[in-house]
C-alpha positions in Angstrom: -65.0 -56.0 -23.1 -64.6 -52.6 -24.9 -64.3 -53.3 -28.7 -63.5 -50.8 -32.0 -65.0 -51.9 -34.7 -64.4 -50.6 -38.0 -65.0 -51.4 -41.8 -64.6 -50.9 -45.5 -67.3 -52.2 -47.5 -67.6 -50.8 -51.0 -70.7 -52.4 -51.9 -73.9 -50.1 -50.4 -76.2 -52.5 -50.0 -73.9 -54.9 -48.0 -72.2 -51.9 -46.1 -76.2 -51.1 -44.9 -76.5 -54.5 -43.9 -73.3 -54.1 -41.6 -74.5 -50.7 -40.2 -77.4 -52.2 -39.3 -75.9 -55.5 -37.6 -73.5 -53.1 -35.9 -75.8 -50.6 -34.7 -77.3 -53.3 -32.8 -74.3 -53.9 -31.0 -72.8 -50.6 -30.2 -72.8 -46.9 -30.6 -72.1 -45.4 -34.2 -69.4 -43.0 -33.5 -67.9 -42.2 -37.1 -69.0 -43.2 -40.6 -67.2 -46.5 -40.9 -66.4 -46.7 -36.8 -68.8 -48.7 -33.9 -67.8 -49.1 -30.0 -69.3 -52.0 -28.3 -69.6 -53.2 -25.1 -69.5 -56.7 -25.4 -69.8 -60.2 -23.4 -67.7 -63.2 -24.9 -70.7 -64.8 -26.4 -72.0 -61.1 -27.9 -68.7 -60.9 -29.4 -69.0 -64.5 -31.0 -72.6 -63.7 -32.5 -71.5 -60.2 -33.9 -68.5 -61.7 -35.3 -70.7 -64.7 -37.1 -73.4 -62.4 -38.3 -71.1 -60.2 -39.9 -69.5 -63.0 -41.5 -72.1 -64.2 -43.3 -72.9 -61.0 -44.5 -69.5 -59.9 -46.3 -67.7 -60.8 -49.0 -64.2 -61.3 -48.1 -62.2 -60.6 -51.1 -63.9 -57.3 -51.4 -64.7 -56.3 -47.6 -63.0 -55.6 -44.4 -64.0 -55.4 -40.9 -61.5 -54.9 -37.6 -61.9 -55.4 -34.2 -59.5 -53.2 -31.5 -59.8 -54.6 -28.2 -59.8 -51.7 -25.5 -58.4 -53.2 -21.5 -60.7 -50.8 -19.0 -57.3 -49.0 -19.3 -56.6 -48.3 -22.7 -60.6 -47.3 -23.1 -60.0 -44.6 -20.1 -57.3 -42.8 -22.3 -59.4 -42.6 -24.8 -59.3 -38.5 -26.1 -62.3 -37.2 -28.0 -62.7 -33.8 -29.4 -66.4 -32.9 -30.6 -68.7 -35.3 -32.1 -71.8 -37.6 -30.3 -70.4 -38.0 -26.9 -70.9 -41.7 -25.4 -74.0 -42.9 -24.4 -74.2 -44.0 -20.5 -75.6 -48.0 -20.2 -75.7 -47.8 -16.8 -78.8 -49.7 -15.7 -80.4 -48.8 -12.1 -83.3 -50.8 -11.0 -85.0 -48.8 -8.1 
């Protein structure tokens, strides 16, 4: 599944921890936005890890799921190009 994750974390220390966790699951696209291609178990693990780091009364993390059709319709102007994570075995 393709997931866009956005976050609003006012505390610098927690925001840094959230960023580091997300960096291990996807590509950082903008200040508080990551794009991740995840399996169901990876998504469950990511949610669990993030849930342990946030303060629910102060922090917000949102997950936007894109189907393959919607993912193909994403347009970009400027910024970093999406990484090609296709693996080839020779």
